[in-house]
N, C-alpha and C positions, 0 to 999 in steps of 0.2 A: 160481212160484205154488203155492198149496196145492191139491192135488187134492181132489176131493169124496170124503169118507169117510162112514162110517156116522153118520148125523145124530145118533143118540142114543147113540153109543158114545164114551165118554171114559175117561181114566185119571187116577188119583190117585197122587201120589208123596209119601211122608212119610219122614222119617229112620227112625223106629221106629214100627211099627204091627203089631198093636194095642198099646196101652199103657194102663195103669191110669188115668193122668191125662189121657188123650186120648179119653175116651168120646164127646165132642162130635163128633169126626170120624166115628166109627162111626155115630152117630145121623144125621149129615148124609148119609152115603152111603146108608144104609138108606132115608131119606126120599126121596132122589133116585131110588132104584130103584123106589119105590112110584109115582113120577111117570112111569115108563117109561124112565128112563136105564139104560144098561148100563155099569156102573162096573167097570173093570179096576183092581185094587189092586196097587200096587208100593210096596215099602219098601226102604230101603237095608239095614237090619239089624233084628234083633229077633225072629228066629225061635226063639231059645232063651230068651227072657225068661220069667220066672215070671209067670203070669197067674192071677187068681183069679175072673174073671167068665166064665161059660159063653158069653156072647155074644162075648167077645173070643177065646175058644178057637175058635169057629166062624169068626170073621174070619181068624184066623191060617191056617186051612186053605185059604182062598181068596185069600191074598196071595202074590205072587211077590217073593222077596227078591233084590236085585241082588247083594250080596256072597256069597250062598249059591251063586251060579253057578260060582264058582271062578275062579282067575287065568287059566287057559287060555281060558275062554269070554270073559272080559272083554277080553283082549288080541287075540283073534281078531276081536272086534267093531271094535277100533281099526284093525286092518289092513284089514279088509273095507271099512270106510267111507272110509279114506284112499285106497283104490283106486277105489271105486265112486262116491264123492261128493267128489272132491278140493277143489272150490271151497267147498262147504258145510263140509267138514272143516277147511279152513284158516281160514275165517271164525270157526268155533267155537273153534279153537285160539287165535286172536288174542284173542278175547273172554275166554277162560279166563286168558290172560296178564294182561289188564287187571284181572282179579279179584284177582291177587296183590298189586298195588300197594296200599299202605296197609292191607292186611289184617292182622289179628292172628293169622291162621292161616298155616302154612308153605306154601311153594310146592309141597311134596310133597302136601299135602292137596288143593290145588286141582288138581293133576295127577290125583289119584284121582277127584275130582269129574268131571273131563273124561272119564276112562275109564268111569266109571259112566254118564255121559251117552251115550257111544258105544253101550254095551250097550243102554241104554234106547231109544235111537233106533231100533235094529234091531227091537226088539220093538214099538214104536209103529207102524212101517211094516208089519211082518208082520201085526200084528193089526188094521190099518186103523183105528187110533184117530183120532178127529176132533179131540180137544182134550186137553190135559194140564193138570191143576191140582195145585199143590203147597200143602201146609200148612206155614207158617212161612217167614219171609223169609230164613232163613239158608241152609245148604247144600242143602235140598230145592229152594228157589227157584233156586239156582245151577245145580243139575243139570237142572232143568226148562228153564231158559233156554238152556243149552248144547244140550240134546237138541232143543229147538225149532229152534235155528239149524241143526243138522245135518239134521233130518228134515223141516223145513217145517211141522210140526204146531204150531199156535198154543198158547200157554200162558198161565196166570194163576196167581196165588197169593194165599193168605190170610195176613195179618199179624196176630198176636195181641198181641205185646208181653209184658212190657216189654223183654225182651232186645234185640229188634230196634231199639227206639228208643234204646237205650244205645250201639248200634254202627252208626249209620246210614252213616257213611263207610266203616268197615271192611268192612261187608257189601255195600257198593255198592248200597244200596237204590234210589238214583236211577236207576242203569243198569238194574236189574231192572224197575223200573216202566216206563221208556221202552221196553224190549224187549217188554213183556207186552201182551196184549190188554186185560186189566183187572186190577185189584188189589182185594181185599176187605179191609176193616177191620171189626173186630167191634164197634166202637163209634164214636160221633162223635169222641170223644177220639182214638182210634186214627187215624181219618181225618185229623184235624188234624195229627198228628205226621208222617204221610206227606206231607201238603201242604208241610210244612216242608222235606222232602227234595228236592222237585222244583220246576221252574218251573210257574207257575200254568196254563200251557197243557196240562200233564199232569193237572191236577186232575180233569177230567171222567171219566177212566178209573178213579178211585178211588171205590169204592162201599162202602156200609155194609150188611152182612148179619150179623145177630146169630147167635151160637151158639144152638142150640135145645134145648128139653126136649121129651121125647116123651110118648106117651099114658099112660105109667105114672103121670105126675104129674097127669093131668087128672081122675081120679076125685075123690071128695070128700076133703077134707083131714082127716087124723086129728085128733081133739080133743085139746087140751092136758090133760095129767093135772093134777088139782087140786093146787095148791101145789107144782108142779114147780119145782125150783131147780137144774136140771141145764143146763149150758152145753156146747156142742160147738164145736170148731174143726176144720174139715176142710181138708186140703191138704198139699202137700209140705212137709216140715220143712226150711226154708231161711231164710237171713237176710232175704230180701225179704218173707217172709210175716209177719215181726214177732212170731213166737210167744214170743220171749224177753221182749218187752214185756208180753205177756199174762200170763206167769208172774209178772212183777214186780207187775202190777196185782192178780193173784189174791192175792199175799202181802199187799199193802196192804189189800185188802178183808177178808181174813181177820183182820188185826190190828184192823180196825174192829169185828169181831164178827159180820160177815155169814157165813151158812152156805150153802154151795153146792158143787156138784161141777163140775169142768171136765175134759172128755175131749178129747184130741187124736186125731183119726183121720187117719192118714197116716204116712209115713216119709220118710227122707231124710238128707242129710249132717249135719244139725244134731241128730239124735236124741240122741246121747250128751251133747252140750253142754246140751240141754234137760233131760235126765234129771239132770244134775249140778245144774242150777239148781233143779229141783224138790226135790232132796235138800238143797241149801244153804238154801233157804227153808223147809224142813221142811213141805212141802206134800203129802207122799206119801199122806196119808189123804183128800185132796180133789182132787188133780190126777193124771191118769194118761194114758199114751200107748197107744192101742189098736194102732197100726200100720196097714198097708195093709188095705183092706177092699173087697169087691166092691160093686157098685152097690146090691144089695138091703140089705146090711148098713149102707152109708152112709145109705140112706133110713131104716132103723130107728133109727140113732143120731140122726138129725136129728129125727124125729117124737117120740122119747122125751126131747127137750130142750125147754127154755123158749125158747131162741134160739140162733142161730149167731153166733159171734164170729170175725171175720177182720180182724186189726189190721195189714194189709199196708202196707209202705213203697212198694212198686211193684207194678203189676199191668197186665193187659189189662182183662178183665172176667170174673172167675171164674165158671164154670158153677155152682159150688156155691152162690153167692149166689142165682141164679135158681131153683135146685132147692129151697133152703130156703124161699124165699118162696112157691113153688108149693105146698109142703107146709103152708103156713099158719103158718110160724114167722117172727117178726121177725128182723132181722139187725143186728148191731153191726159196723160196718166203718169204713173211713177215707175221707176226702175225697181220693182219688187216682184217676187214670185215668178209666175209665168208670163207677165206682161211683155217682156222683151222678146218672147218667142213669137208673139203675134204682131206687136206694134213695132214698126221700123222707124226710128227717130228721123224726123224731118222728111219722111217719105209718105207714111200713112198717118202721121200725127207727130206729137212731141212727147218725149220721155224726159222726166225730171227726177232729181233725187227726192226721195220721200222726206217730208218734213221741212223742205226749203220753201219759204214764202217767196223769196226773191226769184228763185228759178221758176217757180210756178207762175209768178207775175210775168217773167220774161216770155214764157211759152204762150200764155194767154194773150199778151200784147202782140206777139208774132202772129198768132191766129187772127186776131181782130184787125190787124193792119195789112195782112196779106191780101193780094187781089182775089176777087171771086174766082178767077181762072185758076189760080194756084190752089185754092181750097178745093175746087172741083177736080183738079188733077190728083191731089192727095187722096181725095175721097174715092176716086176711081181705082187707084192702086190698092187702097185698103179694102175695097169691096172684093176685088179679085182674090186678094190674099185670104180674106175671111172665108169666102165661099169655098176656096180650095182646101182650106185646113179644117173647116168646121161644118161640113155637109153632114147633117144628122143621119142620112141614109148610109153614107160611107162608114161613119163611125159606128152605127148600129150593126152593120155587117161585121166589122172587126170584133165587136162585143159578142155577136152571135157565134163567131168562130171559136171564141174562148168558151162560151157555154157548151158548144158542141164537143169541144175537147174534154171539158169537165164531165160531161155526161158519158163519154166513152170510157172514162177511167173507172176502175173498180177500187173502192176504198174499204 
């Protein structure tokens, strides 16, 4: 049975934290702490990552990194738990072996996850942690599940997608859901994909808690500059984000005689390929790649634009969509994943079929040729919708209720 522990003391485990693209986790933690929760932060790695946001630098100082403890400390944890908790240790080891089957990751990696879970288990017990929450259904959820089995501390995890939905079997999402106290999906679409992974008897433990935006976005929205023709695309430069399609659309619209500027804010594996496309289409005078930016700079880039464009092929529900809408800017994005739950076509922006250059061109053309008054009206509607649906304090309160319920349960 799980012993009584500090009712308001829980832990978070993430693969890399803090991270430029994971500001939503930091906001969630901070909002929970405002509600009285004591959050102990753990991350597998990331202590040497380059960070540009001051808030992330602060978070790094209060995060404990598993792999930073060194090989000796990790193996001591394995030996200690094998001797002090042989039954729980054996159960966790058996569970770890099941994770190897049908996985696209090597048995060695799963062994490492087990070792990490052993070290984490000792820290959970020593710190009297009441509950463990993981972000992402991949290895953080596996480490959390194994640590839960060893320590007796309940666990839960948040699934964002789309990667988890592409690898439901290999990630053993069904097993992780069964073992957990509850699972969070960030959209109704995400919940539906988790429903597909498990028997309907498990459905009640799958909850929707949206990613939230904080008070920075609650002040008055900056006004759109007169005749602004600047578009911005914010996100990791990767195949699934569809930026190559956006460059093709920009070239087609340029050839029509439309004048506008397009700025990509972000970086990633596709940067060189995108730079070559920009050069091939001779778009250097109107399309540029800014690179990574801190939260303040991202906000500045959004408010200095007419609209945000995100032509993704696969997603969860990007935080940048809700941020742009909260800043009073329409968005142009695709009918994928949770996007239609937030974006209302031709009211708060434009929704287009993923992969269609023509329909992406049509939406961008409509945005650029609409009156400033129309863009302002769309932005105002989107702002209200975003703030109503994605207030971080409201969403953190929902999550806190789930943590409370998990802590009340005896397992």
